[in-house]
N, C-alpha and C positions, 0 to 999 in steps of 0.2 A: 504493500500500500504506500501511497505518497503521504508523508507525514509532515506536520509542522509541530515541533516539540516546544513546549512552554515550560520553563523552569528557571530558577535563579541561583540558589545557594549550592554549596558543596554537596549537600545531600542529594541533589538532583543529578550530579555528574555521573554516577554509576549507571543510571538509567539512560542518559544520553549516549554514553560510550557503548553501552550494550546495543542500543538501536542503530548506532552508526556502523557497528560491525555485523548487523543482521542483514537479511535480504530486503528489508524495507528501505524505502527511499526517504531519508530525512532531507526534505527540500529546503527547510528554513528552521530557524530557532527564534522563538520569542522570549525575551527576558526583560528584567527591569533595567532602567537606565543606569549608566555608570554612577557609582556612588563614591563618596570620599571615605578613605580608610587609612589605617596606619598612623604613625606618629606625625608624618608630614601632611596628613589629611589631603592626599592627592586623589584626583578622580581615577577610578580604576574600574575595569569591566567586571561583571559578575563572574563567578567561577564557570557557570554554564556558557556565558558569552566567550570566555577565553578558550574553552575546549572547542566550541563551534568555529571560532575564527581560525584556530590552529588546523582544524579539519577542512577549512575552505568552504564552510556552510554559511549561507546568508544569515545575518543576524538582524532581527527587528527589535528595537528598543522603545516602544511607545510609552509615553507618560501614563496613558490609560489605554486599556484594551478596547475602549470605545472610540479612540481617535479615528477620524475618517481615513487618514492616510494608511493607518495600520489595517483597518477593515478592507480598504480597497486592495492593498497588496495581498491580503489573505485570500480575497476572492479571486485575484489573478492567479495565485498559486493553485487554488482549488484542491486543497488536501482531501484525501479520503477520510482521514482521522487526525485528531490532534491530541496526542498524549501530554499529560500535565503532571509535573512533580514540583510542588512547592514554588509555584510561579509567583505568588504574592500580589496578584492584582485581580480585581473583580471582573468576571466575565458576564457581560450582559447578553440578552437574547440575540441581538443582532450578530454577535460573535459566535454564539453557540449554534446558530443556524447555518454557518458556512460549511463545515465539513459534513459530507454525506453520512458518515458513520459516527458523528458526534465527537465530543471531547471526553477523553477517558483519563480520569485522575487516579494517580497512585497516592493513597492516603496512609499515613503511618499509624493506623489503629485498626482494631477489629470492629468496624462499623456494625451497629449504630453507636457504639461507645466512642466517646471522645471525638465528636465532630468539632471542627474549628481549627484555629491557627497553631495550637501547641499541644497536639495529642500525646507526644512522647513525654514532655515535661509533666503533664497532668497524670499520666500513667505512673510515673515514678513518684510524684508528689503524694498520690493517693494510695500508694503501697500495693499496686496491682502485682500479681504474681505472673501474669501472662498478658502479652500484647501481640501485635503483629502488624501486617499491612494489608490493605484491601484496594482493589481496583474497582472503580464504579463509573457509570456514565454521569457526567455533570448535568444537573438541572438547576433552575434558578434558586431554589432553596438551598441553604447551607448543608453541603455534604450529605444530602438526602437521597441521591440517585440510586438506581438499582445496581447491585454488586455483581461483578463478573467472577471474582476469585479472591482468595485470601492466602496468606502465609502466616504461621504462628511463630512467636518468639518469646521464650521465657525471660523474665526479668530477674537478674541475680541480685543478691542482697547488697552488693557494692556497686552496682551499675549506676553510672551517671547518665543524664540525658544524652550526652555526647557519645558515650559508649554504645548505648542502645540504638541511637539514630544511625551510627556508622554501620551496625549490623543490619538494621532494617533497610538502609539504602541499598545494600548489596543484595539481600534476598528479595527486596521489592523490585529491583531491576529485572530479575529473572521472571518474576510474576507479571510485570508489565509486558515483557516480550511475549510470554505465553498467552496473555490476554489478547494482544494485538494479532497474534497468529490465529487464535480461535475466532476472533471477529472476522478476519480475512477469509477463513475457510468456511464460515457460517456454522461452525460446530459449537460455538459458545454463545449462550444467551444470558443476559443479566437477570438476577432475581431481586424482587423488591426487598428493601430493608424492612426488618421487623420494627414495629412501633414500640416494642418493649426494650428497656435497657438503654434508652437514648440518654447520652450525657454530653456536655459541652466543655470545650477546652480553649478558653480565651487566651490570648497572648499574655505572657507574664512580663510585666514592666519592672524596671529596677526597684520601684517601691515595693513590689510584691516579694522581692528577693531579700528584704531585710530580715535577719534572723532574730526571732523572739526567744530568748533563753529562758523565759518563764514557761515555755511549752515543754512537753515531755521530750526526752532524748530522741525517741523514735521520730517525732515530728521534725525536730531540728535536723536530724540526719537526712530525712527524705527531702526537706526543702532545699538543703544545700546540694544534694545530688541532682535534684530536679533542675536547679538553676545553674548547673555546671555543664558546659562552659558559659551559656548565656541564659539570662542577662547577668549572671555572676552574683553569688550570695555575698552578703556583707553585713557588718555590724559596725559599731563605733567603739573607739578606744581613746580615752582622753580627748574627746571632742572631735576626733578625726576618723574618717572612714577606713575600715580595715576589711579588705576582701578575704573571703574564706574559701579554701578548697574543701573537698570532702573530709568528713570527720568520722570517727569510729565510736559508737556507743560502748561504754565500758561498765558492765553490770557489777563487777567486783571491786570497783574503786570506792574510796571513801566519798560520802555525799558532800556536795558543795552547794552553797546557795546559788540561785540562777544568775549566770553571768560571771560569777566569781572565778578567778583563775587559780588553778592549782599546778604546782611544779614539782617534778622530780629532776634528776640529773639529765635525763634524756627524753622526757615526755612533758607535754603541756595539756592540761585538762581545763574544761570549762563546765561550770555547773548548769544544770537544767532543772526543770520541775521534778524530774525523777532522778536517774543516775547521770553521772558526768559523761561528756563526750571528749575523746582525745582529738586535739586539733592536728591537722596534717600540714598543708602549706597555707601560708597567709601572704597577703600583699598590703603593706602599709601604703598610705596615700603618697603618690609620687615616687614610689620605690618599686624594685623588682619583687617578684614572688620569691619566697624563701621558706625553708622549714620552720615550723612554729617554734622549735627549740632555739634556732638562731635568732629569731625575732625576740623571744622572751629574754635571751641573754643581753640583747641590746637595750630593751626598754625597762627591764627589771621591774615587773609589775609589783605594786605595793598591795597590801591587804585591802585598801580602800578602792582599788581599781576594779571596775566591773564592766564587762563587755556589754555594750548596748545602753550604757548609762547616759549617752549623749556626748 
Protein backbone atom coordinates (compact mmCIF):
# COMPACT_ATOMS: atom_id res chain seq x y z
CA UNK A 1 0.00 0.00 0.00
CA UNK A 2 1.00 3.60 -0.48
CA UNK A 3 1.43 5.15 2.98
CA UNK A 4 1.85 8.54 4.58
CA UNK A 5 3.34 7.93 8.01
CA UNK A 6 2.55 10.41 10.80
CA UNK A 7 4.73 10.53 13.92
CA UNK A 8 7.11 12.74 15.84
CA UNK A 9 9.15 11.46 18.84
CA UNK A 10 11.77 8.75 19.23
CA UNK A 11 9.07 6.23 20.18
CA UNK A 12 7.72 6.46 16.62
CA UNK A 13 11.06 5.75 14.95
CA UNK A 14 10.97 1.90 15.20
CA UNK A 15 7.61 1.89 13.41
CA UNK A 16 8.88 4.17 10.65
CA UNK A 17 12.06 2.17 10.10
CA UNK A 18 10.05 -1.07 10.05
CA UNK A 19 7.70 0.31 7.39
CA UNK A 20 10.57 1.73 5.34
CA UNK A 21 12.10 -1.76 5.14
CA UNK A 22 8.76 -3.42 4.30
CA UNK A 23 7.12 -3.93 0.90
CA UNK A 24 4.82 -0.96 1.56
CA UNK A 25 5.57 2.39 -0.09
CA UNK A 26 6.14 5.18 2.45
CA UNK A 27 5.45 8.06 0.09
CA UNK A 28 5.78 10.81 2.71
CA UNK A 29 6.04 11.47 6.42
CA UNK A 30 4.02 14.00 8.43
CA UNK A 31 5.59 15.25 11.65
CA UNK A 32 5.52 18.22 13.99
CA UNK A 33 7.46 21.36 13.01
CA UNK A 34 11.08 21.74 14.09
CA UNK A 35 11.38 22.58 17.80
CA UNK A 36 14.04 24.12 19.97
CA UNK A 37 16.01 21.67 22.08
CA UNK A 38 19.30 21.24 23.92
CA UNK A 39 21.28 23.80 25.86
CA UNK A 40 21.64 26.06 22.85
CA UNK A 41 17.87 25.96 22.21
CA UNK A 42 18.49 25.52 18.50
CA UNK A 43 15.75 24.50 16.10
CA UNK A 44 16.01 20.81 15.34
CA UNK A 45 13.89 18.36 13.34
CA UNK A 46 11.91 15.70 15.17
CA UNK A 47 13.45 12.21 15.41
CA UNK A 48 10.95 10.99 12.82
CA UNK A 49 11.80 13.85 10.46
CA UNK A 50 15.49 13.08 10.74
CA UNK A 51 15.00 9.40 9.85
CA UNK A 52 12.74 10.28 6.94
CA UNK A 53 15.15 12.88 5.58
CA UNK A 54 18.05 10.44 5.81
CA UNK A 55 15.95 7.91 3.87
CA UNK A 56 15.10 10.47 1.16
CA UNK A 57 11.39 10.51 2.01
CA UNK A 58 9.33 13.68 1.61
CA UNK A 59 8.70 15.32 5.00
CA UNK A 60 5.59 17.42 5.70
CA UNK A 61 5.65 19.67 8.78
CA UNK A 62 2.29 21.46 9.05
CA UNK A 63 1.56 23.63 12.07
CA UNK A 64 -1.86 21.97 12.11
CA UNK A 65 -3.11 18.89 10.31
CA UNK A 66 -5.98 21.07 9.07
CA UNK A 67 -3.66 23.43 7.17
CA UNK A 68 -4.94 23.72 3.58
CA UNK A 69 -1.47 23.24 2.06
CA UNK A 70 -0.97 20.02 4.01
CA UNK A 71 -4.41 18.69 3.10
CA UNK A 72 -3.81 19.58 -0.53
CA UNK A 73 -0.51 17.71 -0.63
CA UNK A 74 -2.06 14.74 1.18
CA UNK A 75 -4.77 14.53 -1.48
CA UNK A 76 -2.14 14.76 -4.23
CA UNK A 77 -0.22 11.82 -2.75
CA UNK A 78 -3.51 9.89 -2.37
CA UNK A 79 -2.28 7.37 0.22
CA UNK A 80 -4.13 4.10 0.68
CA UNK A 81 -3.59 4.29 4.43
CA UNK A 82 -1.96 6.59 6.99
CA UNK A 83 -0.28 4.86 9.94
CA UNK A 84 0.13 7.07 13.01
CA UNK A 85 2.46 6.75 16.01
CA UNK A 86 2.56 9.59 18.56
CA UNK A 87 2.05 12.29 15.94
CA UNK A 88 0.94 14.90 18.48
CA UNK A 89 -1.58 16.83 16.40
CA UNK A 90 -5.36 16.69 16.16
CA UNK A 91 -6.71 15.04 13.02
CA UNK A 92 -10.00 16.51 11.84
CA UNK A 93 -12.50 14.81 9.59
CA UNK A 94 -11.21 16.50 6.43
CA UNK A 95 -7.85 14.80 7.00
CA UNK A 96 -9.40 11.51 8.12
CA UNK A 97 -11.37 11.32 4.86
CA UNK A 98 -8.30 11.37 2.58
CA UNK A 99 -6.84 7.83 2.73
CA UNK A 100 -9.15 5.18 1.30
CA UNK A 101 -8.36 2.75 4.14
CA UNK A 102 -8.25 5.30 6.91
CA UNK A 103 -5.72 6.34 9.53
CA UNK A 104 -4.41 3.51 11.70
CA UNK A 105 -3.00 4.49 15.07
CA UNK A 106 -0.48 2.53 17.15
CA UNK A 107 -1.41 3.40 20.75
CA UNK A 108 0.67 2.31 23.72
CA UNK A 109 -2.03 0.75 25.91
CA UNK A 110 -4.55 -2.08 25.84
CA UNK A 111 -7.58 -0.08 24.75
CA UNK A 112 -10.06 0.97 26.06
CA UNK A 113 -7.73 1.40 29.03
CA UNK A 114 -5.66 4.59 29.11
CA UNK A 115 -6.97 6.55 26.18
CA UNK A 116 -5.11 9.83 25.77
CA UNK A 117 -1.67 11.40 25.54
CA UNK A 118 0.25 9.60 28.31
CA UNK A 119 -0.87 5.96 28.50
CA UNK A 120 2.52 4.53 29.51
CA UNK A 121 3.03 7.07 32.31
CA UNK A 122 -0.42 6.41 33.75
CA UNK A 123 0.03 2.64 33.59
CA UNK A 124 3.18 2.97 35.72
CA UNK A 125 1.66 5.61 38.00
CA UNK A 126 -1.37 3.48 38.80
CA UNK A 127 0.61 0.32 39.44
CA UNK A 128 -0.66 -1.75 36.52
CA UNK A 129 0.98 -5.16 36.20
CA UNK A 130 0.25 -5.46 32.50
CA UNK A 131 0.00 -3.11 29.56
CA UNK A 132 0.63 -3.34 25.84
CA UNK A 133 -0.03 -1.67 22.52
CA UNK A 134 -3.04 -1.60 20.21
CA UNK A 135 -3.67 -0.64 16.61
CA UNK A 136 -7.02 0.97 15.83
CA UNK A 137 -8.78 2.97 13.16
CA UNK A 138 -8.87 6.64 14.11
CA UNK A 139 -12.29 8.23 14.59
CA UNK A 140 -13.13 11.79 15.70
CA UNK A 141 -13.57 10.77 19.36
CA UNK A 142 -10.43 10.29 21.47
CA UNK A 143 -8.84 6.85 20.91
CA UNK A 144 -12.27 5.24 20.59
CA UNK A 145 -11.99 3.60 17.18
CA UNK A 146 -12.27 -0.13 16.46
CA UNK A 147 -9.19 -2.22 17.29
CA UNK A 148 -7.25 -4.31 14.76
CA UNK A 149 -4.80 -6.03 17.10
CA UNK A 150 -2.83 -5.90 20.34
CA UNK A 151 0.45 -6.98 21.91
CA UNK A 152 0.88 -7.46 25.66
CA UNK A 153 3.79 -6.29 27.81
CA UNK A 154 4.32 -6.94 31.55
CA UNK A 155 5.36 -4.00 33.74
CA UNK A 156 8.29 -4.81 36.02
CA UNK A 157 8.57 -3.46 39.58
CA UNK A 158 11.45 -1.17 38.59
CA UNK A 159 10.29 -0.12 35.11
CA UNK A 160 10.26 3.57 34.35
CA UNK A 161 8.01 5.01 31.66
CA UNK A 162 11.09 5.30 29.48
CA UNK A 163 11.97 1.62 29.91
CA UNK A 164 8.44 0.52 29.14
CA UNK A 165 7.98 2.83 26.16
CA UNK A 166 11.22 1.60 24.59
CA UNK A 167 9.97 -1.99 24.68
CA UNK A 168 6.48 -1.07 23.46
CA UNK A 169 7.89 0.98 20.59
CA UNK A 170 9.74 -2.10 19.33
CA UNK A 171 6.95 -4.65 19.78
CA UNK A 172 4.39 -2.14 18.55
CA UNK A 173 6.29 -1.62 15.31
CA UNK A 174 5.82 -5.27 14.44
CA UNK A 175 2.15 -5.07 15.37
CA UNK A 176 1.66 -2.04 13.12
CA UNK A 177 3.25 -3.81 10.16
CA UNK A 178 1.12 -6.93 10.70
CA UNK A 179 -1.95 -4.72 10.89
CA UNK A 180 -1.17 -2.97 7.61
CA UNK A 181 -0.45 -6.31 5.94
CA UNK A 182 -3.82 -7.62 7.14
CA UNK A 183 -5.65 -4.52 5.94
CA UNK A 184 -3.99 -4.82 2.53
CA UNK A 185 -4.89 -8.49 2.16
CA UNK A 186 -8.43 -7.96 3.43
CA UNK A 187 -7.94 -10.64 6.09
CA UNK A 188 -8.06 -8.26 9.07
CA UNK A 189 -11.18 -6.44 10.24
CA UNK A 190 -11.28 -4.16 13.32
CA UNK A 191 -13.40 -4.97 16.37
CA UNK A 192 -15.36 -2.27 18.25
CA UNK A 193 -13.87 -1.32 21.60
CA UNK A 194 -15.65 -2.43 24.74
CA UNK A 195 -17.54 0.22 26.65
CA UNK A 196 -16.27 -1.27 29.91
CA UNK A 197 -12.94 -0.42 31.50
CA UNK A 198 -12.50 2.93 29.78
CA UNK A 199 -9.89 5.12 31.48
CA UNK A 200 -8.09 8.27 30.42
CA UNK A 201 -4.42 9.29 30.50
CA UNK A 202 -3.97 13.06 30.20
CA UNK A 203 -0.50 14.48 29.66
CA UNK A 204 1.54 14.87 32.85
CA UNK A 205 2.83 18.40 33.33
CA UNK A 206 5.88 19.38 35.43
CA UNK A 207 3.52 20.40 38.23
CA UNK A 208 2.17 16.82 38.31
CA UNK A 209 5.72 15.52 38.79
CA UNK A 210 6.33 17.17 42.16
CA UNK A 211 6.93 14.43 44.73
CA UNK A 212 4.78 14.50 47.87
CA UNK A 213 6.74 12.75 50.60
CA UNK A 214 3.66 12.70 52.85
CA UNK A 215 2.35 10.00 50.49
CA UNK A 216 3.13 6.30 51.04
CA UNK A 217 6.45 4.97 49.72
CA UNK A 218 4.67 2.97 47.01
CA UNK A 219 3.06 6.13 45.66
CA UNK A 220 6.36 8.05 45.73
CA UNK A 221 8.11 5.22 43.87
CA UNK A 222 5.41 4.98 41.20
CA UNK A 223 5.23 8.72 40.60
CA UNK A 224 8.98 9.03 40.11
CA UNK A 225 9.13 6.04 37.75
CA UNK A 226 6.11 7.32 35.82
CA UNK A 227 7.76 10.72 35.34
CA UNK A 228 11.14 9.29 34.26
CA UNK A 229 12.42 10.56 31.88
CA UNK A 230 9.63 13.08 31.23
CA UNK A 231 8.44 15.40 32.60
CA UNK A 232 11.00 14.56 35.32
CA UNK A 233 10.16 14.07 39.01
CA UNK A 234 11.31 16.76 41.41
CA UNK A 235 11.14 18.11 44.91
CA UNK A 236 12.68 21.08 46.69
CA UNK A 237 15.69 21.29 49.00
CA UNK A 238 16.59 24.52 50.78
CA UNK A 239 14.27 26.41 48.48
CA UNK A 240 15.72 25.12 45.21
CA UNK A 241 14.40 22.47 42.85
CA UNK A 242 16.01 19.04 43.09
CA UNK A 243 15.30 16.55 40.31
CA UNK A 244 14.90 12.94 41.38
CA UNK A 245 15.72 9.73 39.56
CA UNK A 246 14.04 6.43 40.47
CA UNK A 247 14.06 5.47 44.16
CA UNK A 248 13.82 2.14 45.97
CA UNK A 249 11.33 1.57 48.79
CA UNK A 250 13.12 0.05 51.79
CA UNK A 251 10.78 -1.82 54.14
CA UNK A 252 13.48 -2.79 56.66
CA UNK A 253 14.93 0.68 57.27
CA UNK A 254 14.22 2.78 60.35
CA UNK A 255 11.20 5.03 59.94
CA UNK A 256 11.76 8.68 59.05
CA UNK A 257 9.28 11.60 59.10
CA UNK A 258 8.04 12.51 55.60
CA UNK A 259 10.75 14.29 53.63
CA UNK A 260 13.39 13.88 56.36
CA UNK A 261 16.78 12.77 55.02
CA UNK A 262 18.58 9.80 56.55
CA UNK A 263 22.22 8.98 55.81
CA UNK A 264 24.60 6.07 56.09
CA UNK A 265 28.10 6.00 54.68
CA UNK A 266 26.94 4.91 51.21
CA UNK A 267 23.15 5.38 51.15
CA UNK A 268 20.67 8.24 51.31
CA UNK A 269 17.08 7.76 52.46
CA UNK A 270 14.01 10.00 52.49
CA UNK A 271 11.04 9.50 54.77
CA UNK A 272 7.50 8.98 53.48
CA UNK A 273 4.12 8.33 55.11
CA UNK A 274 5.11 4.65 55.41
CA UNK A 275 8.67 3.34 55.11
CA UNK A 276 11.62 5.29 53.67
CA UNK A 277 12.79 5.26 50.07
CA UNK A 278 16.44 5.10 49.06
CA UNK A 279 17.40 7.89 46.66
CA UNK A 280 19.21 6.97 43.46
CA UNK A 281 20.41 9.83 41.25
CA UNK A 282 19.54 13.47 41.88
CA UNK A 283 20.15 16.68 39.97
CA UNK A 284 20.46 19.95 41.87
CA UNK A 285 19.32 23.11 40.13
CA UNK A 286 21.85 24.19 37.50
CA UNK A 287 24.10 21.17 38.01
CA UNK A 288 24.65 17.72 36.51
CA UNK A 289 22.99 14.50 37.62
CA UNK A 290 24.88 12.67 40.34
CA UNK A 291 24.49 9.81 42.82
CA UNK A 292 22.52 10.90 45.86
CA UNK A 293 25.47 9.96 48.09
CA UNK A 294 27.74 12.45 46.29
CA UNK A 295 25.07 15.13 46.54
CA UNK A 296 24.59 14.53 50.26
CA UNK A 297 28.33 14.74 50.92
CA UNK A 298 28.34 18.15 49.30
CA UNK A 299 25.26 19.71 50.92
CA UNK A 300 25.55 17.93 54.32
CA UNK A 301 21.83 17.84 55.17
CA UNK A 302 21.01 19.03 58.67
CA UNK A 303 18.29 17.52 60.84
CA UNK A 304 16.03 20.47 60.02
CA UNK A 305 16.36 19.95 56.23
CA UNK A 306 13.23 18.37 54.74
CA UNK A 307 12.67 17.48 51.10
CA UNK A 308 9.65 19.32 49.76
CA UNK A 309 9.64 21.97 52.44
CA UNK A 310 9.89 24.79 49.92
